[in-house]
C-alpha positions in Angstrom: 0.0 0.0 0.0 3.1 2.3 -0.2 1.6 3.9 -3.3 -0.3 6.3 -1.0 2.6 7.1 1.3 3.1 10.9 1.5 0.1 11.6 -0.8 -2.3 14.4 0.1 -5.8 12.8 0.3 -8.9 14.9 0.6 -12.0 13.1 2.0 -14.8 15.1 0.4 -17.8 14.3 2.7 -17.1 12.5 6.0 -20.7 11.5 6.6 -22.0 9.3 9.4 -22.4 5.9 7.7 -18.8 4.7 7.9 -17.7 5.3 4.3 -15.9 8.5 5.0 -14.5 7.2 8.3 -13.2 4.0 6.6 -11.6 6.1 3.8 -9.9 8.4 6.2 -8.7 5.5 8.4 -7.4 3.6 5.4 -5.3 6.4 4.0 -4.0 7.5 7.4 -2.9 3.9 8.1 -1.1 3.8 4.8 1.0 6.9 5.4 -1.0 9.5 3.5 -1.6 13.1 4.6 -5.3 13.2 5.2 -7.7 16.2 5.2 -11.4 15.8 5.8 -14.0 18.3 4.6 -17.8 18.3 5.0 -20.7 20.7 4.8 -21.8 19.8 8.4 -20.1 21.0 11.5 -18.0 19.1 14.0 -20.9 18.7 16.6 -23.1 16.9 14.0 -20.2 14.7 12.8 -18.9 14.0 16.3 -19.5 10.2 16.1 -17.4 9.9 13.0 -14.7 12.3 14.2 -14.5 10.3 17.5 -13.8 7.1 15.5 -10.7 8.8 14.0 -9.1 10.0 17.3 -6.3 7.5 17.0 -5.1 9.5 13.9 -4.2 12.9 15.4 -2.5 14.1 12.1 -5.8 14.1 10.2 -6.9 17.7 9.4 -10.6 18.7 9.5 -12.2 21.6 7.6 -15.8 21.2 8.6 -18.8 23.4 8.0 -18.2 23.9 4.3 -16.1 23.1 1.3 -13.3 25.3 -0.1 -11.4 25.4 -3.4 -8.2 25.7 -1.4 -8.8 22.2 -0.1 -9.2 20.9 -3.7 -6.0 22.8 -4.7 -4.1 21.1 -1.8 -5.1 17.5 -2.6 -3.3 15.0 -4.8 -6.4 12.7 -4.8 -10.0 13.5 -3.8 -12.2 10.7 -2.3 -15.8 11.9 -2.7 -18.8 10.6 -0.8 -21.0 8.5 -3.2 -24.0 10.6 -2.5 -22.4 13.8 -3.8 -24.6 14.8 -6.7 -23.3 15.3 -10.3 -22.5 18.9 -11.0 -21.2 19.7 -7.5 -19.2 22.9 -8.1 -16.2 21.8 -6.0 -16.0 18.4 -7.8 -16.4 20.3 -11.1 -13.5 22.6 -10.0 -11.4 19.6 -9.2 -12.0 17.9 -12.5 -11.3 21.2 -14.4 -8.0 21.3 -12.6 -7.2 17.7 -13.5 -7.4 16.4 -9.9 -8.2 12.6 -9.6 -11.7 12.2 -8.1 -12.4 8.7 -6.8 -14.8 7.0 -4.4 -13.9 4.4 -1.8 -15.2 1.7 -4.1 -12.8 2.8 -6.8 -9.9 2.2 -4.5 -11.4 -1.1 -3.3 -11.7 -2.4 -6.9 -8.0 -1.7 -7.5 -7.2 -4.4 -5.0 -10.0 -6.9 -5.4 -10.9 -9.2 -8.3 -14.6 -9.2 -9.5 -14.5 -13.0 -9.2 -14.4 -12.6 -5.4 -17.5 -10.3 -5.2 -21.1 -11.2 -4.6 -22.8 -7.9 -5.3 -26.3 -7.0 -4.1 -28.2 -4.0 -5.4 -31.8 -3.0 -5.8 -34.2 -0.4 -4.5 -35.1 -2.3 -1.3 -34.0 -5.5 0.4 -30.3 -5.0 -0.3 -29.1 -5.1 3.3 -31.3 -8.1 4.3 -30.4 -10.1 1.2 -26.7 -9.4 1.5 -26.8 -10.4 5.2 -28.7 -13.6 4.3 -26.1 -14.6 1.7 -23.3 -13.8 4.1 -24.8 -16.0 6.8 -25.2 -18.9 4.4 -21.6 -18.7 3.3 -20.3 -18.1 6.8 -21.9 -21.4 7.8 -19.6 -23.3 5.4 -15.8 -23.5 5.3 -15.6 -20.5 3.0 -13.8 -17.3 4.0 -16.3 -14.5 3.6 -16.7 -10.8 4.5 -19.8 -8.5 4.5 -19.3 -4.9 3.5 -20.5 -2.0 1.4 -23.5 0.2 1.7 -24.5 -1.6 4.9 -22.5 0.6 7.2 -19.2 -1.3 6.8 -16.6 0.5 4.8 -15.1 -1.5 1.9 -11.7 0.0 2.7 -11.8 -1.4 6.2 -11.9 -4.9 4.7 -8.9 -4.8 2.4 -6.3 -5.9 4.9 -8.5 -8.9 5.8 -9.0 -10.2 2.3 -7.0 -13.1 0.8 -7.2 -14.3 -2.8 -9.8 -17.0 -1.8 -11.9 -14.6 0.3 -15.5 -13.9 -0.9 -16.9 -10.4 -0.3 -20.6 -9.9 -0.1 -21.2 -6.3 -1.0 -24.3 -4.3 -0.7 -23.9 -1.8 -3.5 -25.9 1.4 -4.0 -26.7 2.9 -7.4 -24.2 5.6 -6.6 -21.4 3.1 -5.8 -22.1 1.2 -9.0 -20.5 4.2 -10.7 -17.2 2.8 -9.6 -17.9 -0.5 -11.3 -18.7 1.4 -14.5 -15.5 3.3 -14.2 -13.5 0.1 -13.9 -15.6 -1.7 -16.5 -16.3 -4.7 -14.2 -19.3 -6.4 -12.6 -19.4 -8.9 -9.7 -19.2 -12.6 -10.6 -22.5 -13.0 -8.6 -24.8 -10.1 -9.1 -28.2 -9.8 -7.4 -30.9 -7.2 -8.2 -33.5 -7.5 -5.5 -36.1 -5.3 -7.1 -36.4 -1.9 -8.8 -39.0 0.8 -8.1 -38.6 4.6 -8.6 -36.1 6.0 -6.1 -33.5 8.7 -5.7 -35.3 10.9 -8.2 -33.9 13.9 -6.4 -30.5 12.6 -7.6 -31.2 11.2 -11.1 -32.9 13.4 -13.7 -35.3 10.6 -14.7 -36.1 7.0 -13.9 -34.2 5.8 -17.0 -31.0 7.1 -15.5 -31.7 5.2 -12.3 -32.2 2.0 -14.3 -29.0 2.5 -16.2 -27.1 2.8 -12.9 -28.6 -0.4 -11.6 -27.9 -2.3 -14.8 -24.1 -1.8 -14.2 -24.1 -4.7 -11.7 -24.5 -7.1 -14.6 -23.3 -5.1 -17.5 -19.7 -6.4 -17.6 -20.4 -10.0 -16.7 -19.3 -13.0 -18.8 -21.1 -16.2 -19.6 -19.3 -17.7 -16.6 -21.0 -15.3 -14.2 -24.5 -15.3 -12.5 -27.2 -12.6 -12.6 -30.0 -13.1 -10.1 -33.4 -11.4 -10.8 -36.8 -11.5 -9.2 -39.0 -13.6 -11.4 -42.1 -11.4 -11.3 -40.3 -8.0 -11.1 -42.2 -5.7 -13.6 -38.9 -3.9 -14.6 -36.0 -6.4 -14.5 -37.9 -9.1 -16.4 -38.6 -6.9 -19.4 -36.7 -7.8 -22.6 -35.3 -4.3 -23.0 -33.9 -4.4 -19.5 -32.2 -7.8 -20.1 -30.7 -6.7 -23.4 -26.9 -6.9 -23.4 -26.5 -9.0 -20.3 -24.1 -12.0 -20.8 -24.3 -13.6 -17.4 -26.3 -16.7 -16.6 -29.7 -15.4 -15.5 -31.1 -17.1 -12.4 -34.6 -16.2 -11.3 -35.8 -16.2 -7.7 -39.3 -16.1 -6.2 -41.1 -16.6 -2.9 -42.7 -19.6 -4.6 -39.3 -21.4 -4.6 -40.0 -22.7 -1.0 -42.0 -25.7 0.2 -45.3 -24.8 1.9 -44.0 -25.8 5.4 -41.0 -23.4 5.2 -41.5 -21.0 8.1 -38.8 -18.3 8.4 -38.5 -16.1 11.5 -38.1 -13.1 9.3 -41.6 -11.6 8.8 -43.2 -10.1 5.7 -44.1 -11.3 2.2 -41.4 -9.1 0.7 -38.8 -10.7 2.9 -39.6 -14.1 1.3 -38.3 -12.6 -2.0 -35.0 -11.6 -0.2 -34.8 -15.1 1.3 -35.4 -16.6 -2.1 -32.6 -14.5 -3.7 -30.1 -15.7 -1.0 -31.3 -19.3 -1.5 -30.6 -19.2 -5.2 -27.1 -17.7 -4.6 -26.4 -20.5 -2.1 -27.3 -23.1 -4.7 -24.8 -21.8 -7.2 -22.1 -22.6 -4.6 -23.3 -26.2 -4.3 -24.0 -25.8 -0.6 -26.1 -28.5 1.0 -29.7 -27.5 0.7 -30.5 -28.5 4.3 -27.8 -26.1 5.6 -29.2 -23.3 3.4 -32.7 -23.8 4.6 -31.7 -23.9 8.3 -29.7 -20.7 7.9 -32.6 -18.9 6.2 -35.1 -20.2 8.7 -33.0 -19.1 11.7 -32.3 -15.6 10.4 -34.1 -12.9 12.5 -33.3 -9.8 10.5 -31.0 -6.8 10.9 -31.3 -3.6 12.9 -33.7 -1.0 11.6 -35.4 -3.2 9.0 -38.7 -4.5 10.4 -36.9 -4.8 13.8 -39.0 -5.7 16.8 -37.5 -3.3 19.3 -39.8 -3.9 22.2 -42.9 -5.8 23.4 -44.6 -4.0 26.3 -47.9 -4.8 27.9 -49.0 -6.8 24.9 -47.9 -4.0 22.5 -45.4 -4.7 19.8 -43.1 -1.8 18.6 -41.4 -2.2 15.2 -38.5 0.0 13.9 -38.4 0.1 10.1 -36.5 3.3 9.7 -34.8 2.0 6.6 -38.1 2.2 4.8 -37.3 5.5 3.0 -39.6 5.0 0.1 -43.4 4.6 -0.2 -43.0 1.1 -1.7 -41.0 -0.3 1.2 -43.4 1.3 3.8 -46.4 -0.2 2.0 -44.9 -3.7 2.5 -44.3 -3.0 6.2 -47.9 -1.8 6.6 -49.2 -4.9 4.8 -47.1 -7.1 7.1 -48.7 -5.4 10.2 -52.3 -4.5 9.1 -54.2 -2.6 11.8 -51.0 -1.0 13.1 -50.5 2.5 14.5 -48.2 4.1 11.9 -45.4 6.6 12.4 -44.2 8.1 9.1 -43.1 11.2 7.3 -39.9 13.2 6.8 -38.3 14.7 3.7 -39.3 13.9 0.1 -37.0 12.7 -2.6 -39.4 13.0 -5.5 -41.7 10.1 -4.6 -45.4 9.6 -5.5 -47.5 8.9 -2.4 -50.9 8.2 -3.9 -50.7 4.4 -3.5 -49.1 4.7 -0.1 -52.0 6.8 1.2 -54.5 4.3 -0.3 -52.9 1.4 1.5 -52.5 3.4 4.6 -56.2 4.4 4.7 -57.2 0.7 4.3 -54.8 -0.8 6.9 -53.8 1.7 9.6 -55.7 2.7 12.8 -53.9 6.0 13.3 -51.0 8.0 11.8 -48.5 10.0 13.8 -46.4 12.1 11.5 -42.7 13.3 11.8 -42.5 16.7 10.2 -41.1 17.3 6.7 -42.0 17.9 3.1 -43.3 14.4 2.5 -45.5 14.7 5.5 -47.2 17.8 4.0 -47.7 15.9 0.7 -49.1 12.8 2.4 -51.5 14.9 4.6 -53.0 16.6 1.5 -53.8 13.2 0.0 -55.5 11.7 3.0 -59.3 11.7 2.8 -59.9 10.1 6.2 -58.7 13.1 8.2 -59.5 11.4 11.6 -56.6 9.1 10.9 -54.2 11.9 11.6 -53.0 12.1 15.2 -50.6 15.0 14.8 -47.2 16.2 13.5 -44.1 16.0 15.7 -40.4 16.9 15.6 -39.6 14.9 18.7 -40.0 11.1 19.2 -40.4 11.3 23.0 -43.3 13.7 22.7 -44.8 11.6 19.8 -44.5 8.3 21.7 -45.8 9.9 24.9 -49.0 11.0 23.1 -49.3 7.7 21.3 -49.0 5.8 24.6 -52.2 7.4 25.7 -54.3 5.7 23.0 -52.4 2.4 22.4 -53.9 -0.9 23.7 -52.8 -4.5 24.3 -52.7 -6.3 21.0 -51.7 -3.1 19.0 -48.6 -2.8 16.9 -46.7 0.5 16.7 -44.8 0.7 13.4 -42.2 3.3 12.5 -42.0 3.0 8.7 -41.4 6.6 7.4 -41.7 6.2 3.6 -39.3 9.2 3.5 -35.8 10.3 4.2 -34.7 11.8 7.4 -32.3 14.7 6.8 -34.5 17.5 8.2 -34.4 16.2 11.8 -31.7 13.4 11.7 -28.3 12.8 10.3 -29.6 9.8 8.3 -32.1 6.9 8.6 -29.8 5.1 11.1 -29.6 8.1 13.3 -33.4 8.3 13.1 -33.6 4.6 14.1 -31.3 5.0 17.1 -33.2 8.1 18.3 -36.5 6.2 18.0 -35.2 3.2 20.0 -33.9 5.5 22.7 -37.3 7.2 22.9 -39.0 3.9 23.1 -36.9 2.9 26.1 -37.7 6.1 27.8 -41.4 6.2 27.2 -42.3 2.5 27.4 -40.6 1.6 30.7 
């Protein structure tokens, strides 16, 4: 790793979801001069800054970006979520500065034949975790990383030539695969519905980004697609793919298969993992046992508390209407907590399902909340709008009864009140513990 020694590396966007931290740590460990910049101030980024305390030589320029930082850098590592056309990145490119993402660096050291890549609009984290658990229960060396809160650069020192890497890959991170003209040997697309339309100019651009996961595969590779997905099964979507297409469906299982993971949509995620496991010739009994025992991951349909006959579910990762609809359908008759910021989503179907299945709605304030409220015809559903979980849950506690389910499934992003959906999830869990003692 001596190729970075003495290099001036600018981490453009530290963030709170490990990517920036992992990048800063990687380059600091490998002898680079590291400077970190972010629009947010130190108090907001404290959890990330604290993780880097062991590297006192790292410089921080927080609360805004500056061209001087770009001028200083030999290499710029940008956060994947930085939108195209960012003026500082444009300035860097104009001045011939190399602009990379952490995934670009990762792909310099790792062969695509080691990667099991999982992308899609929803279900990525659950599916990647399921695949990891299946492989972990064999003799294979395997690592889980990517857009699941585990920096890919934190894994490099632990990877051997025979190590398999299960990667959750966002549409933004797939840009690195395009840049390197590679695709994972095993590529999973869980599903595709409209998302990130505040980033992509139109849905076609989003689809192009997702297709990269299979774009550079050969006939010796595998592409896993949901059998009844209305987008990925179309002939125009499949055009140009060379990998062996393997379809998965919730109908792949026997009638007596009873997983602990709840929800019809999770059966699709389980099916994807099942089909991946089969391509490794893993004993089917071991695959089924692993899938049946899996209880889920934090913040995705997570049962955080059962109190006086009341079940409290944290599904903060449901940042789109489609994913929240699936959560509501899993817990019909629930008391719903939703709302936040909008990323160009259509809420008509969400409101329709909500009005048919929800007892009461407690809103978290934000632009999507305003839009959802306008669409609701049953105005007595609305309990109120809040900017504090403790107050919201305290009011909710007054009406909840034994047998009820409280479901946090926002159908929106969180950036107006929280650092990200994980911060929202942590704050919700903390409030639950305070209110439901």
